[in-house]
C-alpha positions as CSV (number, residue, x, y, z in Angstrom):
1,X,-12.1,23.3,1.3
2,X,-12.3,24.3,-2.3
3,X,-13.3,22.1,-5.2
4,X,-9.7,22.1,-6.4
5,X,-8.3,21.0,-3.0
6,X,-10.8,18.2,-2.5
7,X,-11.2,17.0,-6.1
8,X,-14.9,16.8,-5.6
9,X,-17.7,19.4,-5.3
10,X,-18.8,20.0,-1.8
11,X,-22.4,21.2,-1.3
12,X,-22.7,24.8,-0.3
13,X,-25.1,23.7,2.4
14,X,-22.6,21.3,3.9
15,X,-20.7,23.3,6.5
16,X,-17.4,21.9,7.6
17,X,-17.1,21.2,11.3
18,X,-14.0,20.7,13.4
19,X,-13.8,17.3,14.9
20,X,-11.4,16.4,17.7
21,X,-9.3,13.2,17.5
22,X,-7.5,12.9,20.7
23,X,-5.9,15.9,22.5
24,X,-4.1,17.6,19.6
25,X,-5.4,16.4,16.3
26,X,-8.3,18.3,14.6
27,X,-9.8,17.8,11.2
28,X,-12.5,19.2,9.0
29,X,-15.4,16.9,8.3
30,X,-17.5,17.7,5.1
31,X,-19.9,16.0,2.8
32,X,-19.6,15.9,-1.0
33,X,-22.6,16.6,-3.2
34,X,-23.2,12.8,-3.5
35,X,-23.4,12.7,0.3
36,X,-20.1,10.9,0.9
37,X,-18.1,12.0,3.9
38,X,-14.8,13.7,3.4
39,X,-12.3,14.4,6.2
40,X,-9.3,16.6,5.7
41,X,-6.4,17.6,7.9
42,X,-3.7,20.2,7.3
43,X,-0.3,19.2,8.7
44,X,3.2,20.7,8.8
45,X,5.4,19.4,6.0
46,X,7.7,17.4,8.2
47,X,8.3,13.8,9.0
48,X,6.7,14.2,12.4
49,X,3.4,14.6,10.6
50,X,3.6,11.0,9.4
51,X,2.2,9.3,12.6
52,X,-0.4,12.1,12.9
53,X,-1.6,11.4,9.4
54,X,-1.6,7.6,10.0
55,X,-3.7,8.0,13.2
56,X,-6.1,10.4,11.4
57,X,-6.9,7.9,8.6
58,X,-7.1,4.9,10.9
59,X,-9.7,6.7,13.0
60,X,-11.7,7.7,10.0
61,X,-11.9,4.2,8.5
62,X,-12.7,2.8,12.0
63,X,-15.5,5.3,12.4
64,X,-16.9,4.2,9.0
65,X,-16.8,0.5,10.3
66,X,-14.0,-0.4,7.9
67,X,-11.4,-1.4,10.4
68,X,-10.3,-4.1,8.0
69,X,-8.8,-1.4,5.9
70,X,-6.9,0.4,8.7
71,X,-3.5,-1.2,8.2
72,X,-3.5,-0.7,4.4
73,X,-4.8,2.8,4.6
74,X,-2.2,3.6,7.3
75,X,0.6,2.1,5.1
76,X,-0.5,4.2,2.1
77,X,-0.8,7.5,4.0
78,X,2.5,6.8,5.6
79,X,4.2,6.6,2.2
80,X,2.4,9.5,0.7
81,X,2.9,11.8,3.7
82,X,6.6,10.8,4.0
83,X,7.1,11.6,0.2
84,X,5.4,15.0,0.6
85,X,7.5,15.8,3.7
86,X,10.7,15.1,1.8
87,X,9.8,16.5,-1.6
88,X,7.2,19.3,-1.3
89,X,8.1,22.9,-1.0
90,X,5.4,24.7,1.1
91,X,5.2,24.6,4.8
92,X,2.0,22.5,4.9
93,X,0.4,19.5,3.3
94,X,-3.2,18.3,3.3
95,X,-4.3,14.8,4.1
96,X,-7.8,13.8,2.9
97,X,-9.8,10.6,3.3
98,X,-13.1,10.1,1.6
99,X,-15.7,7.3,2.0
100,X,-16.5,6.5,-1.6
101,X,-18.9,3.6,-1.3
102,X,-19.5,0.9,1.3
103,X,-16.1,-0.7,1.8
104,X,-14.2,1.7,-0.5
105,X,-12.1,4.8,0.5
106,X,-9.8,7.3,-1.2
107,X,-6.9,8.7,0.7
108,X,-4.9,11.6,-0.7
109,X,-2.0,13.9,0.1
110,X,-1.9,17.3,-1.5
111,X,1.2,19.4,-1.6
112,X,2.7,22.4,-3.5
113,X,5.4,20.6,-5.4
114,X,5.0,20.0,-9.1
115,X,7.5,17.1,-9.0
116,X,5.6,14.0,-10.0
117,X,6.1,10.7,-8.2
118,X,7.0,7.7,-10.1
119,X,7.4,4.0,-9.5
120,X,11.1,3.0,-9.4
121,X,13.0,-0.2,-9.9
122,X,15.3,-0.3,-6.9
123,X,18.1,-2.7,-6.1
124,X,18.1,-4.9,-3.0
125,X,20.6,-2.7,-1.3
126,X,18.6,0.5,-1.8
127,X,17.7,2.4,1.4
128,X,14.6,4.1,-0.1
129,X,12.5,4.3,-3.3
130,X,10.1,1.5,-2.5
131,X,7.2,3.6,-1.2
132,X,5.1,3.8,-4.4
133,X,5.7,0.1,-5.1
134,X,4.1,-0.6,-1.7
135,X,1.2,1.7,-2.4
136,X,0.7,0.1,-5.8
137,X,0.7,-3.4,-4.3
138,X,-2.2,-2.7,-1.7
139,X,-4.4,-0.3,-3.7
140,X,-7.1,-0.8,-6.3
141,X,-5.8,2.3,-8.1
142,X,-3.6,5.3,-7.5
143,X,-2.7,8.4,-9.4
144,X,-1.8,12.1,-9.4
145,X,-3.9,15.1,-10.0
146,X,-1.8,18.0,-11.3
147,X,-2.6,21.6,-10.4
148,X,-0.7,24.8,-11.5
149,X,0.6,25.1,-7.9
150,X,1.3,21.5,-7.0
151,X,-0.4,18.1,-7.0
152,X,-2.6,15.6,-5.2
153,X,-1.4,12.0,-4.9
154,X,-4.3,9.7,-4.2
155,X,-5.0,6.0,-3.7
156,X,-8.2,4.0,-3.5
157,X,-8.6,0.9,-1.3
158,X,-11.4,-1.5,-0.8
159,X,-12.2,-4.1,1.9
160,X,-11.5,-7.5,0.3
161,X,-14.7,-9.4,-0.6
162,X,-15.1,-12.7,1.1
163,X,-16.1,-15.4,-1.4
């Protein structure tokens, strides 16, 4: 994974390794220079990739002992992957999940479309258009990194602190 694809510098000494998740899903596991774990998965740009992406991020946060984030991370990657499946132009998308700090993760979907996502005000009868509103409601922050060839839409989530 290049620096542009991941949004972070990956140590040259850190060699990616294929990790199996179930019978068909494989990902690349890497470590950023700061030692944080990064997992990425290339998927076909199709709606059938949505449940695969959802399972991929659920398993990552569970492995990191952050099962309390699994539902929200799954919701976010569902919306971002579905948007990419509908709006992107290349045959594949990349789903990335990174353990930032204890209890905090960043999930991202990278595609080759330069069309920027935007929050929309939708009517009660609208069939679609609420995805980024849902993402915005469960995340600490979200945004878009532009590239000459496309974009990465990312969101950061954190396990709620108990008072």
